[in-house]
N, C-alpha and C positions, 0 to 999 in steps of 0.2 A: 621746307628749307626757309630759314629766316630771310626776309626781304632784304636785309642789309648785306647779305652775302651774295645775292643775285647780281648779275651783270646789269649795269645801268649805263646810260650815255651821258657824258659830261661835255658840254661845249665850253671851251676855255678861250677867252680873248684877253690878251694881255697888252697893255699900253704902257710900256716902260719908257720913262723919261730921263734923259741926261742932257746936260748943257741947255736945258729949257726946250728940248725938242724930242719928239717920239723918234726912237732909233730902231730901224728895222733889224739892225745886227743884234740888238738885244732881244728882239722877238725870236730871232733864229736861235738864241741861246736857250730860250724857254722851250721851243720846239725840240731842240736837241735833248734837253732834260726829259721831256715827255717821252720821246722815242726810247731813251735809255731804260725806262721803266719796264719795257717788254710788253706793255698793254697794247691792244689793238688800237691803231691811231689812224685818223683821216685828217690830213691837213687841208684846210679850205682857205679861201682868200681872206676871210674876216675873222676866222676862229679855227681852233683845232678841236676835233671830236675825239674823245677818249672812251673806251669801253673798259670799265673797271667796276669794282663793287663800291657801294656806299662807304663800307668800312675803310677802303683803300683811298678814298678821296682826300682826307687830311694829309697823308704822306705825299700824294701827288702834288697837291698845292704847295706844300713845304718845298719839294724839290724844284718846282718851277720858280718860286720866289727866291730861293737860295741861289739858283743858277743866274738869275737876273742880277741879284745883289752882287755876287762875285764878279760879274761881267761889267759892273760899274753903274748899274741903274741907281738913280738918286731917289726916284719915287715911281710908284706904279699903280695903275688902275687895273683891276682884274674883274672881268665880267664872266659870270657863269650861267649856263642853262643846264638844268638837271632833269633828265627824263627817267622816271622810275615806274616799273610795273610791279606791284606788290605780289604777283602771282607767277610771272614769267620773267626770263632774262630779257633785257633789251640790247639788241646788237646793232652795230653799224651795218652789217651785211643785210639784215632784214630790211633796212630802209634803203639801201643802195643797190640791192640786187637787180632791180628792174632797169637801172641805168648803166649796167656794165655790159 
């Protein structure tokens, strides 16, 4: 299988700004957009981890940014961490299993 089709983990942190301040309600809109994708998602205090393929990443980012734009974000900083295994799927469950 092509590595771009395998499951990877993306940690997304958005820092949307409106009226000169970071707005948590805008972060909520980003999380809502992520959840609507149907991907496996783990919301954490500083970022949201998404399990998708590398090929699905651009569409995911577009949905997050569009949701924040529609909600009134004036500018936004987006931080990403991407975990790829070129031979196996990377899943949230594999990393979180021992903590459940």
